[in-house]
N, C-alpha and C positions, 0 to 999 in steps of 0.2 A: 341343300345342294350337295352333289357328290364330291368326295375328296379326290377321287382318281378314277380312271378307267383302265382296264387291263388288256383290252383288245380293241381293234377297230370297230367291231360290232357293238361292244360296250360303249365306245365313244359315240357312235351314231345314236344309240338309244338315249344317251344322256346329254348330248350337246345342246338340245333345246332348253335344258335346265339352265345352262350358262348363257348361250347365245353370243359368246365372245371368247375367242382363243388368242390371248394377247402375248403369250410368251414365245420368243424366238430363242432357241437353245442351240448348242453345238453337239456334235457326236465325236466319239473318241478317236476312231480310226478309219480304216479303209473300207470297212463294211459295218453294218449295224450289229451290235451285240444284243443280247436279249434285254439288257438293261436299257439300251437305246430304244429298242422297239417298245418297251413298256412306257418309257417317258413320252415317246411320240404319240402313243395312244391316249395320253392324258387329255381330258377335254379342254384344259387351259393352254395347251400347246398348239400354236398356229403356224410355226415356221422353224426352219433350221438354217444356221449360218455355217458355211464351210470354210476351212482354213487349209494351208499348205499341207498339214499333216494328213488331210483327207484325200490327198492327191498322190497317185502313183503313175497313172497314164489315163488316156481318154476312155479306154474300155472299162477300167476300174471305176472312174468317176461316173460314167453312164450307168453302171450297175448299181452304184451307191444311190444315185438319184432315183433309179427305178425302185430300189428297196424302200426308200423313204415314201414314195408315192403309193407303194403297195400297202404300207401301214396307214398312211394318212394322205389320201388323194388330194385333199385340199391344203396340204402343207405348202407354204411359200418357201422355196429353196433359194437361199440368198448367199451372197459372197461379196467381200470387198475386192473389187477387180477394176481398178481405176486406170491403170497404165503406169508407166514409170516404176518407182520402187514399191508401189502397192498393187501387185498383181499376183494372185495366189497360184495360178497355173501358167507355167512358162515353157514347158517341154512338150514333146510328142505332138508337134504341129501347131500349138498355140502361138499366135503372133505376139512378138514383143511390142507392146503398145508404148507410144511415147509418153513421157510425163506431160501433164497439161500445160506446163510452162512453155513447152516447145511450140504449142499452138499460139499462145500469146506472143511469143517472139516472132513467129511467122506473120502475125497480124501487123507487127510494127516494122517488119523488114522493108527496106527501101525497094520500091517497085522498079521494073525496067523503065527506061526513059520514055519508051513509046506506049506504056501501059496507061489505061484510063485511070482517073481519080478513084481511089478506093480499091484498087486492084488487089493489094496484099491482104487487106481485110476480107475481101470476098473469097480469095483463095484459101485463107486460113479457115474461114467459116465452112467452106466446102470440105476441107480436109478434116475438120472436126466432125462433120456428119459421117465421113468415111470411117473415122476412128470409132464412133459410137456404133456404127453398123457392124464392123468387124468384131468389136468387143462382144456385142450381144449375140451375133450369129454363132460365134464359136461356143459361147457358154450355153446357149439354148440347144445346140446340137448335142450337148452332153447331158442335158436335162436340168440345167440351172435356170431358175425363173427370173431372178432379179439381182442386179449388181447395185451396191450402194454407191452410186455415181450419178451426176458429176459433183465434184467439190466446187462450192460457190464462194469459199473463203478468198479474201483479198491477200495478195502477196505484199505485205508491208515490210517484210525483211526479217524481223526478229524471230519469227516462229519457225523453229527447226522441224517440228512435227508436221507443219503444213508445207512450207518451202515450195519446191517445184511441183507439188500437187496442185497448186493454184495456177489459174490461167494467167493472171496479171494483177496489177494493183488497181487499175481503173475498173470500177464496177460496170461500166457500160460495155467494155470489152469482155469482161467475165460473163455478163448476161448473154450477149450474142453468141459467144463461143459455147457456153453451156447449153443454150437452146439448140444450137447446131448438133452438139453431141446427143442431146435428148432426141432430136429428130432421127439421127442414125439408130439409136436404140429402138425407137418405135418402128422404124422400117423393118427391123428384125423381130418385132413382136414383143419387145421387152419394155416394161415401165422403167421409171427412174426415181432417184432419191437425191435431192439437193441437200448438201451438208456443208458446214455445221452451223445451223441457225442460232443467233443472228450474225455470227462471224467469229472464227477462231484465229484469224490471221494476225491480229494486232498484238496478242500476248505471246511472250516468249516461252512460258511454262507449258509443259506437255501434260494434258489432262489424264493421260494414262498413269502418270506417276505423281502428279501434283494437282492442286486446285487453282487453276489460273484465275486471275482477277483482272478485269478490264475496267479501269476507272473512268472511262469517257462518259460524257453525257449522252442521254438517249438521242438527242437531235444529231449528234455526231455519228452515232452508230447507224441510225436510220438513213442518214444522208450518204453513207458510204457502204459499210459492210453488209447491212441488211437490205440495201436497195435492190440487189438482184432478186430477192425473194418477193418483193412487192411487184417488180416488173414481170416476174414469171409466175405470179400467183395463179393465173388461169391455165398455166401449162404444166406445172409441176405435179407429178402423180403422188409424191411423198417427200417428206422432209425429215431430217435428223437434226435435233438441236445439239448445241455444244454443252459439254460439262464445264462451262465457264461461268463465273459469277460476274455480273454487271451491277455493282452495288448502287449506282445512281438510279437503277431501275427496280431491282429486287435483290434481296439478300441471298436468294437461292440461285443455284445454277439454272441456266435457261431451260434445261430439260425437266426441271422440277418446279417450274414457275408458271402459274396460271396467268400471270401478267404477260409473260412473253408468248405462251402458246395459245391462250384463249383471247386475251385482250388485244395483243398486237398481231400475231400471225393469223388467227381465225377472223377476228372482227375488223381490225384496221386494214389488214392486207387482203381480206376476203379469201383466204386459202381454204379450199374444200377437200384437199387430199388427205392422205394418211400421215400420221406422225409416229416415227420410231424413236424410242429412247436410244442414246448411245449405250455402249456396254456398261452394265451396272457393276461390273467387277473393276472398272477403272477407278483410280484414286479420286477423281473428280466427282464420283457418284457415291462415295462411301461416307461423306460428311454432309449432313443437311441440318440447317439451323444450328450449327455448332455441335451437333451430336453425331457420333458414329452410329450408322444404321445397318441393319441386316439387308440382305438382298431382297427379301420379301417386303420389308418396310420401304426400301428405295423404290421398288416396283409399284407399291401402293401409292406413294407420293407422286410418282411419274404419271400413273394412270389418272389420278385425280386432277393433276395439273393440266392434262389434255393430251397425253400420249395415247395412241391407239394400241401400240405394241411396245414391249420392253425386251431388250436383248440381254442375255447373260452368256458371255463367251468364255471359252477355255476352262470350263469348270467340270467337264465330263471326263477329263483325262485321268483323274485320280479316284475313280469310283463314282463320281457324280453326286456325292452327298450334298454339295451346295445347290445343285439343280433340284434335287428332291426337296430340300428345305425350302427353296423358293416356291415350288409348286404347292407344297403343303401350307406354307405361310400365306400365300396369296389366296388359296381356297378358304382358309380360316378367316382372312380379312374380309372376303366377300360374304361369308356366312355371318360375320359380326356387323355387316353393314358399313365397313370402313372404306369399301369401294364398291361400285355397282357396275357389273358387266354391261356392255353397251352393244346393242345390235348394230347401231350405226358404225361403231368402230370396226366390228367384224366385217361389215359390208365393205368398208374401205380396204381392209386387208384382202378380201377376196377379189376386189377390183384390180389388185396388182398382179394377179395370176395371168399368165399369157392367154390370149383369146384365140390364138391360131397355132397350128402344129409347127414345130421347127423343121428346118431342112436338115436331114441327116448329114453327118460329116462328109461322107463321100460325095453326096450331091452338092453340098456347099462348095467343095473344092472345084467343081465345074460350073458354078453359078456365076454368070457374067457380072452382076452387080458386086458380088464379093470380090472377084478378081480385080475389078476396076477400083474398088476401095483399097485393096492391098497395094495396087500400083500407086495410088495417091499417097498412101502412107510411106511408101518407099521413096517418093520424091521429097517428102518432108525430112526423112532421115538423111538424104543426100544434101539437102540445104543445110542441115545442122552440122554436117561434116565440113 
């Protein structure tokens, strides 16, 4: 099998040897460097994740996305753009989206005296769809394919890293509001990703810097935090597992656990979509079975456990040596038979690409459904004030 490809044409000639492009990487700046272009052409690279450092304005973001597609037309361009404090692009016309907790609070708000039963819940659901539509339509107008949203974690209180990113504590409310956001995303032609399976909301530790441990029994997790995944299993396009250890179920974090990803998510919950690892550079991904691992080793374990794609974030900014090591190590692991590229996994990746052209930004600004969605979000902001 090839170790690398140095151009899009080389990639095309060699991709059939792999059949699977599982790596989602980042790029350093506002445009692609030669090193970025070389890495994007590698046959194991199937996507790019963007950050605030990749943003200057809409014109620049649109050029960057077009550059990426010129090198790799099949690359999945992703971003964490949930609303609230997790929104990478906030200026030059991008709508400031509410935190998801605002939608959960709207659900629970007391309805007018003359309103029918369930009025607040229905209004909140409609607003959630508007939120998803605005989120996706603006991103797609600039060339972004997928946002890692919605968050399905429950708001138990202790988790600072989740906090107001969660809709609510009640899994039923979370499920309905998440499905409404997903509907809005799909209206704009964007798939979705539920995270962080089976739930990150119970633990206080932040998996970016620690290895959180959730000591609850499997029945407790399935009855609460993981319930939205079961209820949405036929609707979710993709899922991202948590870098959290649930020792009553498995000693490995969920994203490295075949028990969680294959036994529970795939078999028990009948989920058929794509599975992304969370960022392999996070502290919660650096220790597996009590041993410190390299990025390539972590990627190999994640893929063998049931992930279709693996993310490595914020590693291109200092020359990208870590990204190159991951690609070389993962290629070597495949050659040694330590993991096996999967045509089914790559099909799930490709299925996340938009199937319809986006509305250009100027057209979007005059699009009646978009304006109606903005108006509904404005009413939510007024209620919050």
